[in-house]
C-alpha positions as CSV (number, residue, x, y, z in Angstrom):
1,M,96.5,153.8,40.5
2,A,93.9,156.5,39.9
3,R,95.1,159.7,38.3
4,R,95.2,162.6,40.8
5,E,95.0,166.2,39.5
6,A,95.0,169.6,41.3
7,L,94.4,173.1,40.0
8,L,96.6,175.8,41.6
9,V,95.4,179.4,41.5
10,T,97.5,182.2,42.9
11,H,98.2,186.0,42.8
12,T,101.2,185.9,40.5
13,G,101.6,189.7,40.6
14,R,103.3,189.3,44.0
15,Q,106.8,187.7,44.2
16,A,106.1,186.0,47.5
17,S,102.9,184.5,46.3
18,T,104.7,183.2,43.2
19,E,107.4,181.6,45.3
20,H,104.9,179.9,47.6
21,A,103.0,178.7,44.5
22,R,106.1,177.1,43.1
23,T,106.7,175.3,46.5
24,V,103.1,174.0,46.6
25,A,103.2,172.8,43.0
26,S,106.5,171.0,43.6
27,D,105.1,169.4,46.8
28,L,101.9,168.3,45.1
29,I,103.9,166.8,42.1
30,A,106.1,165.0,44.6
31,A,103.0,163.6,46.2
32,G,101.8,162.1,42.9
33,F,99.5,164.9,41.6
34,E,99.4,166.3,38.1
35,V,99.2,170.1,38.7
36,R,97.4,172.5,36.5
37,V,97.8,176.3,36.5
38,L,95.9,179.0,34.5
39,V,97.5,180.0,31.2
40,D,97.8,183.6,32.4
41,E,99.8,182.5,35.5
42,A,101.9,179.7,33.9
43,A,104.6,182.0,32.4
44,E,105.4,183.7,35.7
45,L,105.4,180.5,37.7
46,N,107.8,179.0,35.2
47,L,107.3,175.4,36.2
48,P,107.8,173.0,33.2
49,E,106.2,170.1,35.2
50,V,102.7,171.8,35.3
51,S,100.1,172.0,32.7
52,A,98.8,175.4,31.5
53,V,95.0,175.3,31.1
54,E,92.3,177.8,30.0
55,P,89.8,179.0,32.6
56,E,86.8,177.4,31.0
57,S,88.0,173.9,31.7
58,A,90.6,174.5,34.4
59,A,88.9,172.6,37.2
60,K,87.1,169.9,35.3
61,G,88.0,166.5,36.7
62,V,90.4,167.8,39.4
63,E,90.5,166.3,42.9
64,I,91.0,169.7,44.5
65,V,91.5,173.4,43.7
66,V,94.1,175.2,45.8
67,A,94.0,179.0,46.1
68,L,97.0,180.8,47.4
69,G,96.4,184.5,48.3
70,G,93.8,186.6,49.9
71,D,90.0,186.4,49.7
72,G,90.1,187.9,46.2
73,T,92.2,185.0,45.0
74,L,89.9,182.5,46.6
75,L,86.8,184.1,45.1
76,R,88.5,183.9,41.7
77,A,89.2,180.3,42.3
78,A,85.6,179.7,43.4
79,E,84.5,180.8,39.9
80,L,86.4,177.9,38.5
81,A,85.6,175.3,41.1
82,R,81.9,175.9,41.5
83,P,80.6,174.8,38.1
84,V,82.2,171.4,38.4
85,G,81.8,170.9,42.1
86,A,85.5,170.7,42.8
87,P,86.6,171.1,46.5
88,L,88.3,174.4,47.2
89,L,91.1,174.9,49.6
90,G,92.2,178.5,50.5
91,I,95.6,179.2,51.9
92,N,95.9,182.7,53.1
93,L,98.8,184.9,51.9
94,G,96.9,188.1,52.4
95,R,95.9,190.1,55.4
96,V,92.6,188.9,56.9
97,G,91.8,186.0,54.6
98,F,88.5,185.1,56.2
99,L,87.7,182.5,53.5
100,A,91.0,180.7,53.8
101,E,91.3,177.4,55.7
102,A,95.0,177.6,56.3
103,E,97.7,180.2,56.9
104,I,101.1,180.5,55.3
105,N,102.7,178.8,58.3
106,D,100.5,175.8,57.7
107,L,101.5,175.5,54.1
108,D,103.6,172.3,54.3
109,Q,101.0,170.5,56.5
110,A,98.2,171.6,54.3
111,V,99.8,170.0,51.3
112,R,100.5,166.8,53.3
113,D,96.8,166.7,54.4
114,V,95.7,167.1,50.8
115,A,98.0,164.3,49.6
116,S,96.8,161.9,52.3
117,G,93.1,162.9,51.9
118,A,93.0,164.0,55.5
119,Y,90.3,166.7,55.0
120,S,86.5,167.1,54.9
121,V,84.4,169.1,52.5
122,E,81.5,171.3,53.4
123,E,79.0,173.1,51.1
124,R,78.7,176.9,51.4
125,L,75.4,178.5,50.3
126,T,75.6,180.8,47.3
127,I,73.2,183.3,45.8
128,D,72.0,183.6,42.2
129,V,71.0,187.0,40.9
130,T,69.2,188.3,37.8
131,V,68.5,191.8,36.4
132,E,65.4,192.4,34.4
133,Q,64.3,195.5,32.5
134,D,60.8,195.7,30.9
135,A,60.4,191.9,31.6
136,E,63.6,191.2,29.7
137,R,66.6,189.6,31.4
138,I,69.7,191.8,30.9
139,A,72.1,190.2,33.3
140,S,72.6,187.2,35.5
141,S,75.4,186.0,37.8
142,W,76.0,184.5,41.3
143,A,78.1,185.2,44.4
144,L,79.7,183.3,47.3
145,N,80.0,186.4,49.6
146,E,77.5,189.0,48.4
147,I,75.9,191.0,45.7
148,S,75.4,194.8,46.0
149,V,73.1,197.2,44.2
150,E,74.7,200.6,44.5
151,K,74.4,204.1,43.0
152,A,76.4,204.5,39.8
153,E,77.0,208.2,40.4
154,P,78.9,209.2,43.6
155,G,77.0,212.4,44.2
156,R,73.5,210.9,43.8
157,M,71.1,209.0,46.0
158,L,69.8,205.7,44.9
159,E,66.0,205.2,45.2
160,V,65.0,201.6,45.5
161,M,62.0,199.5,46.5
162,V,62.8,196.2,48.4
163,E,60.5,193.2,48.4
164,V,60.8,189.9,50.2
165,D,58.8,186.9,49.0
166,G,56.7,189.0,46.7
167,R,55.6,191.5,49.4
168,R,56.9,195.1,49.5
169,L,59.1,195.7,52.5
170,S,60.4,199.2,52.3
171,R,61.4,202.1,50.1
172,Y,65.0,203.3,50.6
173,G,66.9,206.4,49.6
174,C,70.4,205.0,50.0
175,D,73.9,204.4,48.7
176,G,72.9,200.8,48.0
177,V,71.7,197.5,49.3
178,V,73.8,194.4,50.0
179,C,72.4,190.9,49.9
180,A,74.9,188.4,51.5
181,T,75.3,184.8,52.4
182,P,76.4,183.6,55.9
183,T,79.9,183.1,54.4
184,G,79.9,186.8,53.2
185,S,78.5,188.1,56.5
186,T,82.0,189.0,57.6
187,A,82.8,190.9,54.4
188,Y,80.9,193.9,52.9
189,A,77.7,193.2,54.8
190,F,79.6,193.4,58.1
191,S,81.2,196.8,57.2
192,A,77.8,198.1,56.3
193,G,76.4,197.2,59.8
194,G,75.1,193.7,59.2
195,P,75.3,190.8,61.6
196,V,77.9,188.0,61.7
197,V,76.2,184.8,60.8
198,W,77.8,181.4,61.4
199,P,78.5,179.8,58.0
200,E,76.7,176.5,58.8
201,L,73.4,178.5,59.1
202,A,71.4,178.6,55.9
203,A,70.0,182.2,55.5
204,L,70.1,185.3,53.3
205,L,71.1,188.7,54.6
206,L,69.7,192.1,53.5
207,V,71.7,195.2,54.6
208,P,70.8,198.7,53.4
209,V,73.9,201.0,53.0
210,S,73.6,204.5,54.3
211,A,69.8,204.5,54.0
212,H,67.7,207.6,54.7
213,A,64.8,205.7,56.2
214,L,63.0,205.3,59.5
215,F,63.5,201.5,59.2
216,S,67.0,200.6,57.9
217,R,68.0,197.7,60.0
218,P,69.8,194.7,58.5
219,L,67.5,191.7,58.1
220,V,68.1,187.9,58.0
221,T,65.6,186.0,55.9
222,S,64.9,182.4,55.1
223,P,67.4,180.7,52.7
224,D,64.4,180.1,50.5
225,S,63.2,183.7,50.4
226,T,63.3,185.8,47.2
227,I,64.6,189.3,47.6
228,A,63.8,191.8,44.9
229,I,65.3,195.3,44.5
230,T,63.7,197.7,42.0
231,V,65.5,200.9,41.0
232,E,63.2,203.9,40.8
233,P,62.2,204.3,37.1
234,S,62.5,208.1,37.3
235,G,65.7,208.0,39.4
236,Y,69.4,207.3,38.7
237,S,71.2,204.3,37.4
238,A,72.8,201.7,39.7
239,V,75.4,199.0,39.4
240,L,75.2,195.4,40.4
241,T,78.5,193.9,41.8
242,C,78.9,190.2,42.6
243,D,81.7,189.3,45.0
244,G,83.5,192.5,44.1
245,R,84.5,190.9,40.8
246,R,81.6,190.9,38.3
247,V,79.9,194.3,37.6
248,F,76.7,194.9,35.6
249,P,74.8,198.1,34.8
250,V,71.3,198.4,36.4
251,P,69.3,201.1,34.5
252,P,66.4,203.0,36.1
253,G,63.3,200.8,36.4
254,S,65.3,197.6,36.5
255,R,64.5,194.8,38.9
256,V,67.2,192.8,40.6
257,T,66.1,189.4,42.0
258,V,68.2,187.5,44.5
259,Q,67.7,183.8,45.5
260,R,69.6,180.9,47.0
261,G,72.1,179.6,44.5
262,V,71.4,176.4,42.6
263,L,75.1,175.4,43.0
264,P,77.0,175.7,46.3
265,V,80.7,176.2,46.7
266,R,82.4,173.1,48.2
267,V,85.0,174.3,50.7
268,V,87.8,172.1,52.2
269,R,88.2,171.9,55.9
270,L,91.5,170.6,57.1
271,K,90.6,170.3,60.8
272,P,87.6,171.1,63.0
273,Q,87.7,174.6,64.2
274,P,84.9,176.5,66.0
275,F,83.8,179.5,64.0
276,T,84.1,181.5,67.3
277,D,87.9,180.8,67.2
278,R,88.1,182.0,63.6
279,L,86.3,185.3,64.6
280,V,88.7,185.9,67.5
281,A,91.8,185.2,65.4
282,K,90.8,187.2,62.3
283,F,89.3,190.2,64.1
284,G,91.8,190.2,66.9
285,L,89.0,190.2,69.5
286,P,90.1,191.0,73.1
287,V,89.8,187.7,75.0
288,D,93.4,187.4,76.4
289,G,93.7,188.2,80.1
290,W,90.1,187.5,81.0
291,R,90.1,186.3,84.6
292,H,88.1,183.2,83.9
293,P,89.7,181.6,80.8
294,I,87.8,178.8,79.1
295,S,89.6,175.5,79.5
């Protein structure tokens, strides 16, 4: 029989999350899985049956990565799953949990579906980003949701030039610029006034944040477009943030380049669910009581 392994990632700083993680680990072990947990989380989980692993090799060779927590936990798990192409299942223990496939009430069924292989896997578009200064690369990273280039000093205005596919689009005095994927369209880009984009659509989003400009509408570009954001050389410094997790300084005169990511994130789907239903559920949209309900 083939060896089955799973990586379990959770928010061990919360007692409820730790207890749920112990339950999931025990259920996976009972189903024939060898379960890995990160070294930093192993002590608090206190499960002798699991293997403690370092982040660098945590997801290598596993059948699935299971993330228990909010979107932050899932984004952290994505960092481990993406390099090796491991499928990622999010189980929401947070508030909104837009990236999660299952809720806490579905925990037992989700584990059974994983054990029986009753799930599908879809690829989510990512973005790769680089920062260059004087033609020298000073930073590079990626994001599943979004990258943002924002002012480093709260009381200052950031001056940037935005280009799309090598052509200048607009100069902005702003708090920042968000470049997002369809998956991230319901996150920071949404709060900045961007559109909601169905995740199966391949596209890149560009959303200025608090821009002082005649033209400051959010834009949706081709997934093959290249977006460049140049910080005014005589202006103030910026910071690049990727998925709210990885932060890099962007000095004046730097150029931030955003393109479709080389590697997608492979996301587990337990059952077919229209994205419209997810929007209604997560945002609590007012559909109940409509006089002509959809059958």
